N, C-alpha and C positions, 0 to 999 in steps of 0.2 A: 150779297153783303149781309152780315148778321145784324140783328137788332141793336146790339151794343155798339157795333161799328157805325151804324146809321146815327145813333144818338150822339156819338162822339163827333162825327162829321157834321151834324147839324149844329152842335154847340160851337164848333170851330167856325163854321160858316156864319153863325149868328154873331160871332165875336168881331167880324169885320176884318179888314186888312191891315189896319194900322196897329202899332204896338200898344197904345193905350187901351184900345178895345180888347185886344187879346189878353192884356194884363188884367182887365176887369173881369173877363170871363174865366180866368184861371181857377178861382174857387169853385165855380160850378162844374168845370171839367174835372177837377180833382174829386168832387163829390160823386159825379157819375162814374168815374173810374173806380172809386172805392166801392160803390154799390155793385158794380159789375164784378169786381173781384170777390166780394162776399157771396154773390149769387153763384158764381162758378165754384167757389170753395165748398159750398153746400152740396154740390154734385160729386165731390171727391170722396172715394171710399178707400179704405186700407185693404191691401190684398189679404186673402186668407192664408193660414199656415201652409196648406197644401200648395197654393199658388207660389208662395215664397220658396218652398222646397223644390218645386218643379223648375222654376226659373233659375234657381241656384245651380241645380244639377245640369241644366242646359249650358250655363256659363262655364262651369268647371270642365265639362266634357269638351266644349268648343275650344277653350284655352289649351287643353291637353292636345287636342288634334292639331291646332295651329302650332303649338310647340314642336310636336313631332315633324310636321310639314317643314317648318323653318329649319329644324336641325338637319333634315335630309337635304334640303336645298342648299344650305350653307356648306355642308360637307361636299356636295357635288361641285359647287363653285370653287371651293378650296382645292379640291383635287385637280380640277381643270386649270386653275391658276398655277399650281405647283407643276403640273405637266408643261405648261407654257414656259415657266421659268427654267425648268430643267432642259427643255428643247432649245431655247434661245440662249441659255446661259453657257453653252458649250463653247 
């Protein structure tokens, strides 16, 4: 369990079980959550231009391959269904 999760669990446990105690602990829980978000956002970095180009190329190539694959599968299924219609339609 991460440090942030333990903090949140401790603040929830300290709040007690009844609604009033949980309501009183809400501002502290929000403060802890906000601080955790700020800490994590400091770790975020934007990708470099080369990384963006590489991942974009991978996506474009993958979409093209899947497009060709589904085109072939669709045509095979279509021809099979047409064969069934012509066989049983007589």
